[in-house]
N, C-alpha and C positions, 0 to 999 in steps of 0.2 A: 358390649358385656356379653361374654362368653359363659355359657352354662354346660352342665352336666348333669346330663342324668346323674317260797321256804316250805317247806314241807318235810315229812318225812318221806326216806324211799320205800317203796314196798313192792313186792314181787305177787302177781296175781295169780300165777301157777308155777310150780316147780319146774326148773329147768329142762329135763329132761321131756317136759311137754310142750315146751317153747317150739312155735312154728317155725321152719328154716325158710320160708318165702316171706318177703317182707314187701308191702304195697308202697312206692315211691311216689309221692305227688309233689312236684313243683311246676312253677309256671303253667299251668294247665296239662303238663305230660303224665300221665300214669303209666307204670311201669313195674313188673314183678321181679325182682331180684332175690336172689337165691343166696341167705348166707353159706360163706363158703364153708364145706366140711371139716377143714382143719381149725376154722375158727370156733366153731362150734366144738370141738374135740377139747380145744385147749380150752377155751370157758367152764367147759364140764371139769375139767382136771385142776385147774384153778380154784374151783368151787369145793371140789374136793380137800385140796390142801388148806383152803382157810376154815373148812369143817374141823379140821383137826388142830390146826395151829391158831385160830383166831376166829372159834364158832360165831361170835357177835356178827362179825363180818363177812361172813360167808353168804348170806342170801344177795350181798351186793356185789360178791365178786365177778361173777359172769355177765350180771346186766352192766356193768362199769367197763368191763373189758370190750363188749360186744355193741355199746351205744353208737361207736363211730359207724360202724359197718351197717348197724338196723335202722339208726334213725338219720343219718347225714348225708349219705352215699347215694348218688342217684345216676344212672346209667345215661347219657347224651348218645347224640348221633355220630358217626365216625370213629366209634370204640372211646370216646372220651367219657370221663366220670366228673360229676360235679360233687364239690363239698360242701354243703351248707354248714355255715357258723351258728353253733348255738340255735337261737329264734329268730335270728336275721335271714332272709331269703337270698343270701349272697355267700359267694366263696372267698374268703380271704387266702391271699398267697401263704403268709407265714401260718395262719392258723390249720389251713389244709394240711400242709406240710406236716405239722405237729400230730395232727389228729390221726392219721394212716401210718406214720413213720413204725410204730411198733407192730404192725402188721407185716413187716418185712421180712422177718423170719421165717414167716409161714408161706410166703411167694418161694423157697427155694423147692418145697415138694407139693404146692398147691398150685396149677396153673390158673386156678379162677380167680386166686389172689393176686397173682401175677399179673392179671388181666386188668384187674382193677386199679393196681398200682401204677400200671403203664397208662392208664386212660386218665389218672390224675395227674400224672406228671405230664403229658400231652397237653391236657386241658391248662396247666399252668405256663405250659411255653405259647399255646396259644395266646393266652392272656397276656403275657408280658410283652409279646411282638405287638399286639393291639395297641399297648400304652403301658409302658414299664414306668411311667409315675405314678400308675393307679394302685391301691394297696386292695380294693376288693372288687370283684367281678360278679355280674351276672350269668345265669345258665345261658342266657342267649342275649342277642342284640335288642332287648325289649325297653331300653330307655329307662326303665325302672331305678331309683336309687336318690341320693341328695343332689339338690339343684343347686350346686354351688359356682361361684365365678372362677372357672379354670377351662381348659381344653374341654369340648363334649364330644363324648363317645357313648352310643346307647348300650354297647356290652359294658361299659362301666358303673359299677353302685357307687364307690367312692373314690376321688383321687387325692388322699392325703397320700404324698410321698415318704416314704420311709426307708432307710437303706436295708431294712431287716427283712423287708419283702421281698428283697432281690435277692437276698442270701439264702433262704429257707427253701425254696425250691431246688437250690443247688445242692444242699446239704441232704435232702431227700432222694434227689436223682443219683448222686456220688454213693451213699451207703445202699442203696436198692441194687446198683450194679455192683459195687465190691461184693454184697453178700449172694447176689442169686447169680453174676456173672452174664447177666441178660444185657446185651448192648442195643438190642433192639429201641429202645429209648432213643437213641440218637440219632435222630432224623434230621433231615434238612432244616426244619422247624426249629428243633431244640438249639441246633447250632446258631440259627438266627439269634435265638434268645440269650446264648451265652454272649454274642457280638453286641446286641443291644444292652445287655448289662453292662459290661465293659464300659460302651461308649456313654452310658449315663453316668458312671461312676467317675469317668476323667472329665467329663463336662463339669461335674458339680465339685471337682476340685476348685473351680473359677464360676462361683455360683454367680457371679454377675453378668456373666457371660451365658446363662441358663435360658431357655424360654419357659420353666416352669414358674407357677404363680398361683396362689391357692387362696380364695377370699369366702368365707361362708358367712352372710348377712345376717345380722340378728342372733346371733350365736354368741356360747361365753367365749371368752378371751382365749382359752384354749384351745378351741375349736377351729382357730383362724391363723393366719399369719399376716404379722402387722407391715405397716411400709407399702400398702398396696397390693398385698400380697406375695412379698418377695421375702418377708422376713428380717428380722435384726441384722443390720448392718455387719458385714466380716470382711477379716483380710486373710490373704492364702496363707494356708499354714500347710499343705500337700494333703490332707485329708479331704475325705469326701463329704460335701454337706447332704444335711438331712432335714427336710421340713418337720417332720414328727416323729414321737417316738413310738415304740411298739404298742404303748397304751392307746394310742391316736391323739395322744394329746400333742400340744405344736413344742418343738424344742424353742427353750429360751436363748440358747445359742446354737448355731448351725452345726458345729461340729461335736455330734454324739458319739464319744469316745467308746463305749460297748459296741456300738453298731459299726465303728470301723474297725475294731478288733473281728468281729464278725465278718465284715467284708473280706479281711485280711485271709480268714479261713476259707471263705467261700472263693475267693480267687485262687488259692492253691487247690483247692478241690475241681474247680474248672479247669485249672492248667493238668491236673491229672487225667482229668476226662478227655 
């Protein structure tokens, strides 16, 4: 057996009194990270807009816009950035891409935003190279996460294979490159990630030849794959197989059409890169 590792919103102080430095604490690492000035300015402008257009929502505009940068982003070593997903101390490839993608326009004129986005993209490339079948990762190889019956890696929090998890980082990297013109993200590690994604998509066109399996003992049926972790038997269609949906629930049938559509666009973006 193999294993791997409500309420109402409120603001405590006016926006202009908010601190620009915030303490990040994850996995025993504490770091002070400055919120980029361009994001603070954008948040203030957003709040001013809502004060005129929709006053009831104005108190929440800035906190919502800054939530990702202030509560989920953590600097790591080697220029990488870890983006925690919600209240779970792990970084989902899909979620982290969407969490930071709206900050891309500010990277065109703010070097600090550019540095953060570069670091997120680099972390995603590292993670996919570690295990392209995993959907969520730890900040470091600490062995935390689900104890499932699948291939073991201490850097992995959860190893539910979802096609969209390999697509989202490509969407993020491509948009970042197109809007900033910054090609520094295209490192040898990034190229390795691209090759690995293509390998997995091609392999999973014939899932019966795939090395991937996943079982979660004593779990709801939606959290595990049937047939000894291989999933429902399928035939060849030319599409690429996915074990789980973006909801992290298992696919009843392996060819998830929306995910395949996303993969087609992701491969177009990879070709453009």
